[in-house]
matplotlib code that plots the C-alpha trace (Angstrom):
import matplotlib.pyplot as plt

x = [25.4, 28.1, 30.2, 30.5, 34.5, 35.6, 36.1, 33.8, 36.6, 36.6, 37.9, 34.7, 36.0, 35.2, 33.7, 30.1, 30.4, 32.6, 31.7, 33.5, 34.7, 31.9, 29.1, 26.6, 26.6, 23.2, 20.6, 19.0, 15.9, 14.9, 11.3, 9.8, 7.1, 6.5, 4.9, 4.0, 4.8, 6.4, 3.4, 1.0, 1.9, 0.4, 3.7, 4.9, 1.8, -1.0, -4.4, -6.3, -4.4, -3.7, -1.1, -0.1, 2.3, 4.6, 4.3, 5.1, 8.7, 9.4, 8.6, 11.9, 13.6, 15.7, 13.7, 14.7, 12.2, 13.3, 14.4, 14.6, 15.4, 17.1, 14.3, 10.5, 10.2, 10.8, 13.4, 16.1, 15.3, 15.5, 19.3, 20.1, 19.3, 20.7, 24.3, 25.0, 24.8, 23.4, 21.0, 24.0, 26.7, 24.8, 23.4, 19.5, 18.2, 14.3, 11.7, 12.2, 16.3, 18.1, 21.1, 25.1, 26.4, 28.4, 27.1, 27.5, 24.6, 24.1, 22.8, 26.3, 28.9, 26.3, 26.3, 30.4, 30.5, 28.9, 25.6, 22.3, 20.3, 16.3, 14.0, 10.2, 8.3, 9.1, 13.1, 13.0, 16.3, 15.2, 13.4, 10.5, 6.4, 4.5, 6.4, 9.6, 11.3, 14.3, 17.0, 18.0, 20.4, 23.8, 24.4, 20.4, 19.6, 15.8, 14.7, 10.4, 10.3, 6.9, 7.3, 3.2, 0.1, -1.7, -2.2, -0.8, 2.8, 5.0, 4.4, 6.0, 5.6, 2.9, 0.5, 2.6, 1.0, -2.3, -3.1, -2.1, -3.5, -7.2, -7.4, -11.0, -9.8, -6.4, -8.6, -11.0, -7.9, -5.9, -9.3, -10.0, -12.7, -11.2, -9.2, -5.8, -7.1, -9.0, -8.6, -10.9, -13.6, -16.8, -18.1, -15.5, -16.7, -14.1, -14.0, -10.8, -9.6, -10.0, -7.3, -6.1, -5.2, -3.7, -0.3, 1.0, -1.0, 2.0, 4.6, 3.8, 3.5, 6.5, 8.4, 7.4, 7.8, 12.0, 12.1, 10.5, 12.3, 13.8, 16.9, 20.1, 21.0, 24.3, 24.6, 23.0, 20.7, 19.8, 15.5, 14.0, 10.2, 9.7, 5.6, 3.6, 1.2, 0.6, 1.4, -1.4, -4.4, -5.6, -7.7, -7.7, -9.8, -13.1, -12.5, -9.6, -11.6, -14.4, -11.9, -12.2, -14.8, -13.7, -15.8, -14.0, -10.0, -8.5, -8.6, -5.7, -3.3, -3.0, -4.5, -6.1, -3.7, -1.6, 0.4, 0.0, 3.5, 5.1, 6.9, 4.5, 4.9, 3.7, 0.2, 1.2, 0.8, -2.3, -4.0, -2.2, 0.0, 2.2, 3.9, 0.4, -0.4, -3.0, -5.1, -4.5, -5.9, -8.1, -10.0, -11.3, -13.8, -13.0, -15.7, -13.1, -9.8, -11.2, -12.6, -8.6, -6.9, -9.3, -8.2, -4.5, -4.7, -6.5, -3.1, -0.9, -2.7, -3.2, 0.5, 0.5, -1.2, 1.4, 4.9, 2.5, 2.7, 6.6, 7.3, 5.4, 7.2, 10.8, 10.1, 8.3, 11.5, 13.8, 15.4, 14.1, 16.8, 19.7, 17.7, 18.5, 14.6, 14.3, 11.8, 11.6, 9.5, 11.1, 9.4, 6.5, 2.7, 1.4, -2.4, -4.0, -1.4, 0.0, -3.0, -0.5, -1.0, 1.0, 4.7, 7.0, 9.3, 8.3, 10.9, 8.3, 8.3, 5.2, 7.4, 10.2, 10.8, 9.3, 9.6, 12.6]
y = [10.2, 8.4, 10.2, 7.9, 7.7, 7.0, 3.5, 2.3, -0.5, -2.1, -0.8, 1.3, -1.0, -4.1, -6.6, -7.4, -10.9, -10.4, -11.9, -10.9, -13.9, -17.3, -16.4, -13.8, -10.7, -9.5, -8.0, -4.3, -4.3, -0.2, 0.2, 4.0, 5.7, 9.5, 11.1, 8.8, 9.3, 6.6, 5.5, 5.2, 1.0, -1.2, -2.7, 0.8, -0.5, 1.9, -0.3, 1.9, 0.7, -2.8, -3.3, -6.7, -7.5, -4.6, -5.7, -8.8, -7.5, -5.5, -8.4, -10.7, -7.6, -5.1, -1.8, 1.3, 2.7, 5.8, 6.6, 11.0, 12.4, 14.5, 16.9, 17.4, 18.0, 15.0, 16.5, 17.8, 14.0, 12.2, 14.4, 13.0, 9.6, 9.1, 11.4, 10.5, 14.0, 16.1, 18.9, 22.0, 19.2, 18.6, 21.6, 20.3, 22.6, 22.9, 21.4, 22.5, 22.5, 20.6, 18.9, 19.9, 18.1, 15.2, 14.5, 11.4, 9.3, 5.5, 4.3, 4.8, 3.6, 0.6, 0.3, 0.5, -2.5, -4.4, -4.3, -4.0, -1.3, 0.2, 2.3, 2.5, 6.1, 8.9, 9.9, 13.8, 14.9, 17.5, 20.4, 18.1, 20.7, 21.2, 19.7, 19.3, 16.1, 14.3, 12.7, 9.3, 9.3, 7.0, 4.1, 3.4, 0.5, 0.2, 4.1, 4.1, 7.0, 9.1, 11.7, 12.1, 9.9, 13.3, 14.4, 17.9, 16.3, 16.0, 12.9, 10.1, 6.2, 5.2, 8.1, 5.6, 2.2, 3.8, 4.6, 1.0, -1.0, 1.5, 3.9, 5.1, 5.5, 7.4, 10.0, 10.9, 11.2, 13.7, 15.9, 16.0, 14.1, 11.5, 12.1, 10.0, 11.3, 13.7, 16.1, 12.9, 15.8, 16.2, 18.0, 16.0, 14.8, 13.5, 9.5, 7.8, 5.8, 2.2, 0.0, -1.5, 1.5, 3.5, 4.7, 2.2, -0.8, -0.1, 0.4, -3.1, -4.3, -3.0, -4.2, -7.4, -7.3, -6.6, -9.2, -11.5, -11.5, -8.0, -8.1, -8.9, -12.6, -12.7, -9.7, -8.5, -5.6, -2.9, -1.7, 1.0, 0.7, 4.7, 5.1, 8.3, 7.8, 8.0, 11.9, 14.8, 15.7, 12.4, 9.2, 5.6, 3.2, 3.0, -0.5, 0.4, 3.6, 1.2, -0.4, 2.1, 4.2, 8.1, 8.3, 5.6, 7.1, 8.9, 12.9, 14.6, 15.4, 19.5, 21.8, 24.6, 27.8, 25.5, 27.8, 30.9, 30.5, 28.3, 30.9, 33.2, 30.6, 27.7, 29.9, 30.3, 27.3, 26.0, 28.7, 28.2, 24.1, 23.9, 27.9, 28.2, 25.4, 23.8, 24.3, 24.4, 23.3, 25.3, 24.8, 21.8, 20.5, 18.3, 15.8, 17.1, 15.7, 12.1, 11.8, 13.3, 10.3, 7.1, 8.5, 8.5, 5.4, 3.8, 5.0, 3.4, 0.0, 0.2, 0.7, -2.3, -5.3, -3.7, -4.4, -7.7, -8.9, -7.8, -10.2, -12.9, -12.1, -12.2, -15.8, -17.3, -16.1, -17.7, -14.3, -14.0, -15.9, -13.2, -10.3, -7.2, -5.3, -2.1, 0.0, 3.8, 7.2, 10.6, 12.7, 12.2, 13.9, 16.5, 15.0, 17.4, 16.6, 20.3, 22.2, 21.4, 19.6, 17.6, 18.9, 22.1, 23.4, 21.6, 19.7, 17.8, 13.9, 13.2, 15.7, 13.9, 10.2, 6.9, 4.0, 2.4]
z = [9.7, 7.0, 5.3, 2.2, 1.4, -2.4, -2.4, 0.7, 1.1, -2.3, -5.5, -8.3, -10.6, -9.2, -10.8, -11.1, -9.5, -7.4, -3.1, 0.0, 1.4, 1.0, 1.6, -1.0, -0.4, 0.6, -1.3, -0.2, -0.5, 1.2, 1.0, 2.5, 3.1, 2.7, 5.8, 8.0, 11.5, 14.6, 15.8, 12.3, 13.0, 15.7, 16.2, 17.6, 20.3, 18.3, 19.1, 15.9, 13.0, 10.9, 9.6, 10.4, 7.3, 8.5, 12.4, 10.9, 9.8, 13.0, 15.0, 12.2, 12.8, 14.7, 15.5, 17.0, 18.1, 18.6, 14.8, 14.2, 10.5, 9.7, 8.5, 8.7, 4.7, 2.0, -0.4, 3.0, 4.5, 1.4, 0.6, 4.1, 3.9, 0.1, 1.0, 4.6, 5.5, 7.7, 5.8, 6.5, 4.4, 1.6, 1.1, 0.4, 2.5, 1.6, -1.5, -4.9, -3.6, -6.0, -4.1, -5.5, -8.5, -8.2, -4.5, -3.6, -3.1, -1.7, -5.1, -7.1, -4.4, -3.8, -7.8, -7.7, -5.9, -8.0, -6.8, -9.3, -8.4, -9.4, -7.7, -7.9, -6.8, -5.8, -5.6, -5.1, -4.5, -6.9, -8.2, -9.7, -9.5, -12.0, -15.7, -14.5, -14.4, -11.9, -13.9, -13.8, -11.0, -11.1, -9.7, -11.2, -13.7, -13.1, -13.0, -12.7, -11.0, -10.2, -8.7, -7.3, -8.4, -8.5, -12.7, -12.9, -11.8, -14.5, -16.9, -15.3, -15.2, -13.0, -16.2, -18.1, -16.4, -15.5, -19.7, -20.3, -18.1, -17.2, -20.2, -18.7, -15.6, -16.4, -19.3, -16.5, -13.9, -16.6, -16.9, -13.5, -12.6, -10.8, -7.5, -6.6, -2.9, -1.2, 1.9, 4.0, 5.1, 4.5, 1.1, -1.4, -4.5, -6.4, -6.6, -5.0, -7.3, -7.3, -5.8, -8.8, -10.4, -7.2, -7.2, -3.8, -5.8, -8.5, -6.9, -5.0, -8.2, -10.2, -7.1, -7.4, -11.1, -10.7, -7.5, -10.0, -13.8, -14.2, -12.2, -13.1, -11.5, -11.4, -9.4, -5.7, -5.8, -3.9, -4.5, -3.2, -3.6, -2.7, -1.3, -2.0, 0.6, 4.1, 2.1, 2.2, 1.2, 2.5, 0.4, 0.3, -1.9, -0.1, 1.3, 2.8, 4.8, 5.6, 8.2, 10.5, 12.5, 12.4, 15.6, 17.5, 17.0, 19.9, 19.5, 18.9, 21.3, 22.9, 25.7, 24.8, 24.4, 23.6, 20.9, 22.9, 24.1, 20.6, 18.4, 15.8, 13.2, 14.6, 15.3, 11.5, 10.8, 12.7, 10.9, 7.0, 7.0, 4.2, 4.2, 3.3, 0.6, 2.5, 5.8, 8.7, 11.7, 13.0, 8.8, 10.1, 12.7, 15.0, 12.4, 10.3, 11.7, 12.8, 9.3, 8.4, 11.2, 9.7, 5.7, 6.9, 8.7, 5.6, 3.5, 6.0, 5.8, 1.8, 1.2, 4.6, 2.3, -0.5, 1.5, 2.2, -0.9, -2.1, 1.4, -0.4, -3.7, -1.7, -0.5, -3.6, -5.0, -2.9, -2.0, 1.0, 2.8, 1.5, 1.5, 4.4, 4.0, 5.8, 5.7, 7.2, 6.3, 5.2, 8.0, 10.3, 10.5, 12.7, 12.4, 14.5, 17.6, 19.5, 16.9, 13.7, 10.6, 8.1, 8.2, 9.0, 11.1, 14.1, 16.9, 17.4, 17.7, 15.3, 12.4, 12.9, 14.8, 12.2, 12.0, 11.3]

ax = plt.figure().add_subplot(projection="3d")
ax.plot(x, y, z, "-o")
ax.set_aspect("equal")
plt.show()
């Protein structure tokens, strides 16, 4: 892990157009998903999932096959990514806990040496549950923040876009008659948002908008595209779910009595996930678990299509030749393996190993 020094080899007052040597400094595009396990990717050797755009990116990239995050829940892991510190050093040890004031983060570092910084989607380095919002961090000029797509989270850039572009859907969502996702099991009664109004599509739109017109063209850029999917609860537009047959997907990896010799907290998590805020593995039938996996894969495929649109925009704008593209996730998903769902204090690859 990196503890960023105060100046990272350059003056904090370096002019915006400063260059190191004769080659312009590269642009940096960081794409991060939420809760995508290492094998939820065709390039990882999973024949069940369709991710042609991410597979293409992996084929053009240095691919790290054993990347482990510093926490199996969102905020602590993201704080490590943005601060370069272990959890026990930066102090954001759980969701809902904020970073200590004055913590130096990556956007501040790179903006100080002339980068034009922006973000769309999640940030999640502060307490932002319910109506609370996160302040725009130092160094980020373009701030299109939305903690989560569902109604009940704080008013945010996604909701404003949805209200302007799809007012009928916005009104239904606000009234609780339209869902951004489902639990992916039998009996769900809500319709998932159509692709054109989906949070993942919005992230793609905003990233492309930045690349085409919203950046400061006299500076290299550092842009963060933070998708919410494939975070629970699980659901995707019908056209993506139709790509998968739940009954043909592999079953969870487990053995009878697996939790009998494990710490009690794991049996508790098998009954209720996410500290009791979501159903546990034992709440679902075998068919339910297969439907959840199909929904999870469908969510990844939607993100994959959006990544494809972003990569195409890099090509179309002529930026691809001088842009470093980084793809990763904040942590994984148990997905029924070892009789566990979602995330938590589990030292399994499913929870801690991510694509990179």
